[in-house]
VEXMARBA-946234 format. One line per field, with one value per residue (C-alpha): residue number from 1; residue in one letter; x, y, z. Coordinates in Angstrom, 1 decimal. Layout:
residues N
i: (NUM,...)
aa: (a,...)
xx: (X,...)
yy: (Y,...)
zz: (Z,...)
//
This chain:
residues 290
i: (1,2,3,4,5,6,7,8,9,10,11,12,13,14,15,16,17,18,19,20,21,22,23,24,25,26,27,28,29,30,31,32,33,34,35,36,37,38,39,40,41,42,43,44,45,46,47,48,49,50,51,52,53,54,55,56,57,58,59,60,61,62,63,64,65,66,67,68,69,70,71,72,73,74,75,76,77,78,79,80,81,82,83,84,85,86,87,88,89,90,91,92,93,94,95,96,97,98,99,100,101,102,103,104,105,106,107,108,109,110,111,112,113,114,115,116,117,118,119,120,121,122,123,124,125,126,127,128,129,130,131,132,133,134,135,136,137,138,139,140,141,142,143,144,145,146,147,148,149,150,151,152,153,154,155,156,157,158,159,160,161,162,163,164,165,166,167,168,169,170,171,172,173,174,175,176,177,178,179,180,181,182,183,184,185,186,187,188,189,190,191,192,193,194,195,196,197,198,199,200,201,202,203,204,205,206,207,208,209,210,211,212,213,214,215,216,217,218,219,220,221,222,223,224,225,226,227,228,229,230,231,232,233,234,235,236,237,238,239,240,241,242,243,244,245,246,247,248,249,250,251,252,253,254,255,256,257,258,259,260,261,262,263,264,265,266,267,268,269,270,271,272,273,274,275,276,277,278,279,280,281,282,283,284,285,286,287,288,289,290)
aa: (x,x,x,x,x,x,x,x,x,x,x,x,x,x,x,x,x,x,x,x,x,x,x,x,x,x,x,x,x,x,x,x,x,x,x,x,x,x,x,x,x,x,x,x,x,x,x,x,x,x,x,x,x,x,x,x,x,x,x,x,x,x,x,x,x,x,x,x,x,x,x,x,x,x,x,x,x,x,x,x,x,x,x,x,x,x,x,x,x,x,x,x,x,x,x,x,x,x,x,x,x,x,x,x,x,x,x,x,x,x,x,x,x,x,x,x,x,x,x,x,x,x,x,x,x,x,x,x,x,x,x,x,x,x,x,x,x,x,x,x,x,x,x,x,x,x,x,x,x,x,x,x,x,x,x,x,x,x,x,x,x,x,x,x,x,x,x,x,x,x,x,x,x,x,x,x,x,x,x,x,x,x,x,x,x,x,x,x,x,x,x,x,x,x,x,x,x,x,x,x,x,x,x,x,x,x,x,x,x,x,x,x,x,x,x,x,x,x,x,x,x,x,x,x,x,x,x,x,x,x,x,x,x,x,x,x,x,x,x,x,x,x,x,x,x,x,x,x,x,x,x,x,x,x,x,x,x,x,x,x,x,x,x,x,x,x,x,x,x,x,x,x,x,x,x,x,x,x,x,x,x,x,x,x,x,x,x,x,x,x)
xx: (-27.8,-30.6,-31.7,-34.4,-34.3,-36.2,-39.9,-39.1,-37.6,-35.4,-31.5,-29.3,-25.8,-22.4,-19.2,-15.9,-14.1,-16.2,-15.0,-11.7,-11.5,-13.5,-10.9,-8.0,-9.6,-10.2,-6.9,-5.4,-8.1,-7.5,-3.7,-3.6,-6.7,-7.3,-11.2,-12.8,-13.5,-9.9,-9.2,-11.9,-10.8,-7.5,-8.5,-11.0,-8.1,-5.3,-7.6,-7.9,-4.2,-2.2,0.9,2.7,5.0,1.6,-0.2,3.1,2.6,-0.8,-0.3,2.7,-0.1,-2.5,0.2,0.9,-2.2,-2.9,0.2,-0.4,-3.8,-2.2,0.7,-1.6,0.7,0.3,0.1,2.0,5.3,3.4,0.4,-0.9,-2.3,-5.4,-8.6,-11.4,-15.3,-17.9,-21.9,-23.1,-27.3,-28.9,-30.2,-27.3,-25.5,-21.6,-20.7,-17.1,-15.3,-14.5,-15.2,-12.2,-10.1,-11.2,-10.9,-6.7,-6.8,-7.7,-5.4,-2.2,-3.5,-3.9,-0.9,1.6,-0.4,-1.1,2.9,2.0,4.6,4.0,4.0,2.9,4.6,3.6,4.0,4.6,7.6,9.1,8.6,8.9,7.1,4.5,5.8,1.8,0.4,-1.9,-3.3,-6.0,-8.1,-11.6,-14.5,-18.1,-21.6,-25.2,-27.3,-30.9,-31.2,-29.3,-26.1,-22.6,-20.7,-16.6,-14.8,-11.2,-9.2,-5.5,-4.4,-0.8,1.1,3.1,-0.8,-1.9,1.3,-0.1,-3.6,-4.8,-7.7,-8.5,-11.5,-12.7,-15.4,-18.4,-17.9,-15.5,-18.1,-18.1,-14.6,-12.8,-13.8,-12.0,-9.2,-8.7,-9.0,-6.5,-3.9,-4.0,-3.1,-0.7,1.6,0.9,2.4,3.8,3.9,1.0,2.0,-0.8,-3.1,-5.4,-8.5,-9.4,-11.6,-13.1,-15.7,-17.2,-19.0,-19.2,-16.7,-12.7,-12.3,-15.7,-14.7,-11.5,-13.6,-15.7,-13.0,-12.2,-15.1,-15.5,-12.8,-15.3,-17.4,-16.9,-15.1,-17.8,-20.7,-21.4,-22.8,-26.6,-26.8,-26.7,-24.8,-22.3,-22.0,-21.2,-18.5,-17.2,-16.7,-15.7,-13.0,-11.7,-11.3,-9.8,-7.1,-6.9,-6.1,-2.6,-0.6,0.9,-0.3,0.3,3.5,4.1,5.6,3.0,-0.2,-4.0,-4.3,-3.5,-6.8,-9.3,-12.1,-12.8,-15.2,-17.1,-19.0,-21.0,-22.3,-24.4,-22.3,-22.2,-23.5,-19.5,-18.0,-16.9,-14.6,-13.0,-10.8,-8.8,-7.5,-5.6,-4.9,-2.8,-4.1,-3.8,-7.4,-7.7,-10.9,-12.5,-16.0,-18.2,-21.5,-22.0)
yy: (-4.7,-2.8,-2.7,-0.9,2.0,3.4,3.4,0.5,3.7,2.3,2.5,1.2,-0.3,0.2,-1.5,0.1,-2.6,-1.4,2.1,1.6,-0.5,2.5,5.3,3.1,2.3,5.9,7.2,5.9,6.0,10.0,10.0,7.6,9.4,12.4,13.6,13.9,17.5,18.2,16.3,17.8,21.7,20.7,19.7,22.9,25.3,24.1,24.8,28.6,29.1,30.8,30.2,27.3,26.8,27.0,24.5,22.6,22.4,21.3,18.4,17.4,17.5,15.6,12.7,12.7,11.7,9.4,7.7,7.6,5.9,3.6,2.2,3.0,5.4,8.7,11.9,13.9,13.0,15.2,12.9,15.3,15.5,13.5,15.5,13.5,14.7,12.6,12.7,10.7,10.1,10.8,7.2,5.5,3.8,3.0,0.0,-1.7,0.7,4.5,6.6,8.3,5.5,3.8,6.6,7.1,3.2,3.6,6.7,4.4,1.3,3.6,5.2,2.2,-0.2,2.2,3.4,6.9,9.6,9.9,13.5,14.3,15.1,14.7,17.9,21.3,22.4,18.4,17.5,13.8,11.7,9.2,7.4,6.2,9.7,10.0,11.2,12.8,16.0,15.1,16.7,15.4,16.3,14.9,15.0,13.3,9.8,6.6,6.7,7.2,9.6,9.5,12.0,12.1,15.1,15.0,18.2,18.9,21.4,23.4,24.9,24.8,27.2,29.7,30.2,33.1,34.2,37.8,39.3,41.6,44.8,44.5,48.0,46.6,44.6,43.0,44.8,43.6,40.5,40.7,42.2,39.8,36.6,38.1,39.6,36.1,34.7,37.4,36.6,32.9,33.2,29.9,28.3,26.2,24.5,26.3,26.3,26.1,25.8,28.2,27.6,30.7,30.7,33.4,34.5,32.6,33.2,33.0,29.5,28.6,30.8,28.7,25.5,26.8,27.3,23.8,22.5,24.2,22.4,19.6,20.9,19.8,22.8,22.4,23.2,27.1,28.0,27.8,31.1,33.0,36.3,33.8,31.9,35.4,36.6,33.5,33.8,37.1,36.1,33.2,35.8,38.6,35.5,34.2,38.2,37.9,36.2,33.7,30.6,27.0,26.5,30.0,30.2,32.7,32.4,32.4,29.7,30.5,28.3,26.6,27.6,29.4,28.0,30.0,29.1,31.3,31.3,33.2,35.9,38.5,42.4,43.3,40.8,39.8,36.8,35.8,32.3,31.8,27.9,27.6,23.9,22.9,21.3,17.7,19.0,15.3,14.0,10.7,9.6,6.9,6.5,3.5)
zz: (-17.3,-15.6,-12.0,-10.3,-7.9,-5.5,-6.1,-9.3,-11.2,-14.1,-14.0,-16.3,-15.2,-16.8,-15.5,-14.9,-17.1,-20.3,-19.4,-19.0,-22.7,-24.2,-23.1,-23.5,-27.4,-27.8,-27.0,-29.8,-32.1,-31.7,-31.8,-35.0,-36.9,-38.5,-37.9,-41.2,-40.9,-40.8,-43.8,-45.7,-44.7,-45.7,-49.4,-49.0,-47.9,-50.7,-53.1,-52.5,-51.5,-54.3,-52.7,-53.5,-50.7,-48.5,-50.8,-50.6,-46.6,-46.4,-49.0,-46.5,-43.8,-45.5,-46.5,-42.6,-41.7,-44.2,-43.5,-39.8,-40.9,-42.8,-40.6,-37.2,-35.6,-34.2,-36.6,-33.9,-31.9,-28.9,-28.5,-25.8,-22.2,-22.0,-21.8,-21.2,-21.5,-19.6,-20.4,-17.5,-18.2,-14.6,-15.2,-15.1,-12.5,-12.5,-10.6,-10.0,-8.9,-9.3,-12.4,-12.3,-11.7,-14.5,-16.5,-16.0,-16.2,-19.8,-20.2,-19.1,-20.9,-24.2,-23.7,-23.2,-25.6,-27.9,-28.1,-27.1,-25.9,-22.0,-21.6,-18.4,-14.9,-11.5,-10.2,-12.1,-10.1,-9.2,-12.8,-12.6,-16.0,-14.5,-17.2,-18.6,-19.3,-16.1,-14.1,-17.1,-17.0,-16.8,-17.1,-16.3,-16.7,-15.5,-18.1,-19.3,-20.2,-19.6,-21.6,-20.9,-23.7,-23.5,-25.5,-25.5,-26.5,-26.7,-26.4,-27.2,-25.6,-28.3,-29.1,-25.3,-24.5,-27.0,-25.5,-23.1,-21.2,-20.4,-18.1,-20.4,-19.4,-20.5,-21.8,-24.3,-26.1,-29.8,-30.3,-27.6,-28.0,-31.5,-30.4,-28.2,-30.2,-32.8,-30.6,-29.4,-32.7,-33.4,-31.1,-31.3,-34.8,-36.3,-32.7,-32.5,-35.9,-38.3,-39.9,-36.4,-34.9,-32.5,-29.6,-28.0,-24.4,-23.9,-20.2,-17.0,-14.7,-14.8,-15.1,-17.0,-20.1,-20.0,-20.3,-22.5,-25.0,-25.1,-25.4,-28.3,-29.8,-30.0,-32.5,-35.8,-38.0,-40.7,-38.4,-37.1,-33.6,-33.7,-32.6,-36.0,-34.0,-33.2,-36.1,-37.8,-35.3,-36.2,-39.8,-39.3,-36.6,-39.1,-42.2,-39.7,-39.0,-42.4,-43.6,-41.1,-43.7,-40.8,-43.0,-42.8,-40.3,-40.4,-43.9,-45.2,-47.0,-46.5,-44.6,-41.1,-39.2,-40.3,-38.0,-35.3,-32.7,-30.0,-27.4,-24.8,-21.5,-19.5,-16.7,-14.2,-15.2,-14.6,-16.5,-19.9,-19.7,-22.5,-23.2,-26.8,-26.7,-29.7,-31.1,-33.7,-37.4,-35.8,-33.4,-32.4,-30.6,-30.7,-28.6,-27.8,-26.6,-24.1)
//
């Protein structure tokens, strides 16, 4: 429903009840149905593998995704901590309550009604399970327009625990970035359930490069960075990672990673922050625009 603000400016209203329902549905969708770009990558890399065990494991991953889809059940027992990216049009007015509370209510309903594992504890030291997978991690971005885009990213911690951040020196340059990314993947080994998707954030500040690395995982893995320099770096890193021989589930082969996605941002003259956010083969996300 539209209304008019100061000086007759058009504003679009969205009630929190709609947001609750969308977040609820996206939590279930993201955990049940593997994205098409990942499925297509499985098929591509299966054909390129010359190690039978690696082929067999990729076949199992494909079958697992099919079962999850057909049976309407989670593709992985770790249904993750809910990370929510929200793009809010500056001409949108949210009514009926708090956006933050609406998102958490949607996560609560999604994880309870979708029979998704509740993995969130109330405090990192006290560690009492909240029993509904809230609170979520929420990132908001104000954009032009009158739309509200919600993206739900269930992030499992088998891969999240393998992620790292480093404050490189500007003199370390591109080679320093490459060495750091490769070392992170080497140290991770089989732990993040490869084949993995590697999100890399370069620039910004200490915390912002980590945000960029997480956001990089939202980009379809068959789409390269729009900047030719970073697109080339993505390909170079992917080839180097797949030369490590870790392979699917760590049993060897050419398919250690399905993609490397890089996002970059401006930074300080004295810094070169780099973050690597590793995601398992079930790189899950679902989105809807209201």
